[in-house]
N, C-alpha and C positions, 0 to 999 in steps of 0.2 A: 662644595662649589656649585653654584646654580648654573645649569646649562644655558647656553646662549639660545635665545628664542629667535629663530629665523623669520624672515619676511614670509608673507602668505604664500607667494609663489614657490619660494624655496622649501617651505614646509610641505607643500603639496607634492613636490617631487620627492622629498625624503619619505613621506608616507607611501607614495607609490612604489618606491624602491623596497620598502618593507613588505608591502602587499605582493610584489613580484616573488619575494622570497617565500612568503607563506603559500603562494600559488605552487611553487616548486615542491614545498613540503607536502601540500595536499596531494599533489600528483604522485610523488614517490611513495607516499604512504598507502595510497588506495589503488594505484594502477596495477599493482601486483595481483590483486584479487581477481581481476578479469583475465590475467595471463597465466594463472596457475597451470592450466593444461599444456600450454606451450612450454613453460619452464620445465614442467615435469618430464615432458617427452624429450626435451633437449638434454637436461642434466641428469635424469634418472632413467636412461633408456631400458636397462634390464628390468627394472621394477615396472616400468610402463608396459613392457611386453607381457609380463605376468599378470599385472592388474592395474589398469589405468586409474581406477579409483584409489588404490593404495598409493600410487605415485603422486596423485593430486593431493591426497591427505599429507603425504610426506613433504611435498613442496609448501604446504600451508605453514610449515615451521618458519619460513621466510617472513611471514606476517607476524608471527609470534616474537621472533628474534628482533625485528624492528621495534616492536612495542616495548620489549624488554630493554632495548637500547635507550628508548625515550625515558622509561622509568628510572633507569640508572643514571643516565646522562644529565637529566634536568637538574638535580640538586648538585651533582658532582662538578659538572662543567661550570654551572653558574657560581658555585661557591669559590672555585679556583680563579675565576676571572673578575670577580667583583671589584677588585682594587684597581683594575685597568680602565682607561677611557672607554666608555661604552661604544662610541662611534667607531673606534678601531676594532673592538671586540666583535661587533656585529658583522664587520667585513670579514674578519677571520672565520667566523662561524659559517657564513655563506660560502667562502672558499673551501672550507673543510667539507661541506656537503657536496660541493662540485667534485672534489677529489674522490670522495667515497662512492659517489655515483659512477664515476669513471671506473673505479675498481669493480663495481657490479657489472659494468659493460664488458670488462676485459677478463674477469675471473673465469678460468677454464672449467672448474669443477663445482659441484653443488656445495661442497664444504666451504670453498673459498667465497662463493656467492653468499652463503649464509653468514660468514664472518663480515663481509662487506655490508650486509643489511643491518647487522647489529651496530657496526660503526657508524652507519648512515643515520641511525636513530639517536646517537649520542648528542649531537648538536641541536636536535629538534627543539627540546624544551628551552634550552639556553637561548636560542634565536627568538622564539616567541616571547620569552620572559624579558629579555633585553630590548626587543622591539617594542613591547608594551610600555616599558618604562620611558623609552625615548619618545614614543608617540604621545604618551600621557603628558610628559613634560613640555613637548612642543605645543600642545593644544591648550595647556593650562589646567588649573585645579577643577574648574567647572565642567570640563569636557573630557575627563580621563576615560570615561566609559566609551565615548565615541572614538577616542584614539585607539583604544584596545580593539574596538569593533573594526576599524579600518584595517588594522594589521591582520585581523582574522578573516577579513573579506576575501583575501586571496585564497585562503583554505576552502571556503565555501564555493567560490567561483570555480576552483579546480574540480569540484565534484560535478559541476554543471558542464564544464568545457574540457578541462585538461584530462580528466580520467577517461571519459568516453573516447576522446581523440587519441589519447595514448594507448588505450586498449585496442582500438581499431588499427593503429599503426603497428603495434606489436604483433597483432594477428596476421597482418598482411606482409610485413617485412621482417619479422623476427622480433622476439620479446626484448632483445637487448637494445633495439632502436628506441624503444620507449624510454629507457633509462639514459640513453645518449641525449635525448631531448631534455630530460630532467637535468643532466649535467650542464647543458648549455644554458638552461634557465638560471641555474645557480651562478654561472659565470657572469651572466648579464646582471644579475642581482648584486653580486659583489662589486662589480664596476660602478653600478648606479649608487650603491651605498657609499663607496669611496668618494664619489663626486658630490653627492647631495646631502649626506647626513651631517648636521652641524656638530661642532665640538660638544661633547657631552662627557664630562669628567666622571670617573669612578671615584671610589673612596679608598685612598691608599691605606687606610687603617683597617679595612675589611679583610681579615684573613679567612681561610677556608674554615678554620675552627670557629671563628666568630660568626660566620654565616650559618653554621650548623645550629647555632643557638635558636634559630627559628623553630626547631622541633620542640623546644621547651614551651612554646606558646600554645596553650590549649585551643584558642580560637582558630589557629592555623590548621590544626588537625580537624576541627569541625568543618572549616571551609573546604578542605580537601575531601572530607567524607561526603559533603553535599555534591561535589563534582563526581566523585567515583561512584556513589550509589544513585543519586538522583538522576545524573546524566546517563547512568547505565540503563535506565529504562528506554532511552532512545536506541542504544546499540542492541538491546534485545530484539527490537524490531528491524533495525537497519540490516542486521546480519542475516535476516531470513525473509527479506523482501521478495526474493526470487520465488520460493515456494508458495508464498502468499499469493502472488500473481498467477502462477501457473497451476498450482494444485488446489488452492482454495477458491480463487475467482474463476479458474478454468480458462484463462487467457493464454494465447501463444507466447512462445519465448521472446519474440521480437518486441513485446510490450514491456519486458523487464527494463531495458535501458531507458525507455521513455519514463517509466515510473521513477527510476533512479535520478533522472534529470529533474523531474518535478520535485523530488525531495531536495535535491541540491538547490533549486531555485528557492524553495521554502526556507532552507538554511540561510541563504544569502540575505533574503528579506528579513528574517528573524534576527540575524546577527546585527544588521545595521539598526533595526528598530531597538534591539536589546541595549546597544550602546547608549542611545538617547534616554531610554527608560531607566538605565542604571544611573545615569547622571541626575535624573529627576528624583528618583526614589529607589535606592538600591535594595533596601529590605523588601519592599512591596514587590519589586521586580522578581527577586528570587522566589519568594513564596507563592505569588500569584502564577508565575510562569510554570512552576512545577505542579501546581494544582490543575492548571489548564492542560498541562501535558498528560496528567493522569486521566482527565476527562476525555481528551482526544484519543488517547490509546484505547480507552474503554469503548468509544464509538467505533474505532477501527476494528476492534475485535468482534463487535456485534454486526458489522456491515461488510466484513472482508469478502463475503461470497459474491458481492456485486462490484464489478471493476470500476464503475464511475464513482460511487462514494469512496472506494478504496483509494483512487488516485487523489481525490480531493483531500481525504484525511491524511494521506501520506505527505501531502504538501503541508498540512497543518502540523503534523508531527515534526517535520523538519523545522518549521518556523518557530514553534513554541519551544522546542528543545534548544535551538540556537540562541534564543533570547537569554537563556540562562548563562551562556558562556562568557560574554563580557562581564556579566554581573559577578560571576564567581571569580574571574580574574581580578576585577576591581576590589572585590571583598578581601581577597588575599593580600593585595597591596595595602589595604587599609589596616589590617590586623597584624602585619608583619613587623611593624616598628622600623627599626634600622636595617632589617634583613630584606630589603627590597628585591635585590637581584635574584636570590634563591627562591623567594616566595612567589615571584611572578612566574618563574619557570616551573614551579611545582604544580601549577594548575594542569599542565600538559601531562605530568606523571599521573595525576588524578584521572584525567579524562582517558588516558590509555588503560588505566586500571578499570575504569568504567566500561571501556570497549571490551576488554577481556571478560569482566564479570557479566555484562549483559549477554554477550555471545555464548559464554559457557552456560549460564542458567537457561537461556533459550534452547541450547542444544540438549540440556538435561531433560526439559519437559517434553521435547520432541522425542527423545530417545525413550522416554517413559510411556510413549504411545498416546499422549494427550493431544496430538495434532499440531498443525502449523499455526493455528490461531493462538495457541497458548503462550507463545512468547510475548504477545501483545499484553496479555493479562499479567505476565511476569513483569513487564515494563510498568504496568500500573502500580504494582506493589513497590517496585524500586522508586518510582517517582514520589509515592506517598511517604515512603521512608525518608526521602530527601527533604520533603516538607517538614517532617518531624525533626530532622537534624537542624534544619534552618531555624525553626522555632526555638529549639533548645539553645542554639548559639546566641540568638538575640536575647533570649530570657537571661542567660548567664551574663551577657554583656550589660544588660540593664541592671541586674542585681549588683554586678561589680561596680558600676558607676554610682549606685546608691551608697555602697560601702565606702568608696573613695570620698564622696561628699560628707558622709558622717565623720570620717577621720578628720577631714579638714575643718569641719564645724566644731569638733571637740577642742582642737588646738590649731587655729588658723596660722599662727606664727611659726609653728614647728611640728607639722604633721609627722606621724611615725612612718619612717621610710619603710619599715618592715611591713606595716599594715598596708600602705599604699602599694607596695610591691605585691602583696598577696592579692589585692583588689584588681590591679591592673595588669600584672605580669602575665598571667595565663589568659587574660581576656583581650588585651591589646586595645586598639582603638577602632572605631567604626565610622 
């Protein structure tokens, strides 16, 4: 069933509603990073007394558990709800995130807060995936990338506004107040979505088992690898911006939030630009943006000792990396065939794997004694690997298309189903 296309004004409000939800997700995902000392002191007082550093490290598990929830929840939740009307599902996912945020506010122990953070991550991928499909359909075939970018805009704006303000509020009034604000944002989002999202049917024939067939599509795996590895180059730097600013450039700690805001602005600009570029030429956008990311990371590594070029290049890193995100999301939607719901959500599993991979490898090279600049070089390697995977994906797709045309040319009236399946099944469409 084709979704109803709303009028321009109604579509604007629906897209704004989705952006409010992604703003809340960006805030709940990243605000915890700036509040780890407060959380550790409150929930792990004995460990804090013995060793504040150990307590902060233990509190860092809250970040890991949220990311794990995203990785697990994106395919699971999306597969389970694919048959239901998308406009109703998206409201339910926003409501679930509000409930889990309230659990974080009320949970009295570290263990229960940890459980609430894992639960809060479960709807993350499903919300973005479902939101991307709704936005893409509302804007039409020629503007799918822009629709995806609009939904993701809330996430990037959260890094500019929501996370700094939430961190400040949590530091001044207690860390739980930041998550109370997050819960309120999701309540507002759910109400807005209920009012403004147009009817958007699911597919009653799509079972969870049927949705899992997406994992048989080779091009889906390649698209996920582009996100997890190529985008991991960004997280290798993002995770260690603070020591870059203070230890390498020699700037005071108060400069760190400013640099993070600059990176967030770059991400917002890059995300909006990436949506338009993906609509114009998806393949070129993926390949060129990753090449440019590798170049910018190289320049950052070479000039990190000076704060002015560091700030400029941090903006460029945020912008070039964000350009790839709508492109990867759109690519997944292209190659997934009938498995749209789960494929659109899997992008966020891939990005969270990239988050973990980039942060882990950056930590490894720092622990090896190679310095705080080395994560930038690590990011260069990851971005180049992403380019290689993208080129491989498009090469296989081109070869598969040729094989399909050869089969049709040999017997136009009755091409071999088996041969066509081999040619297009693992490749999908682009």
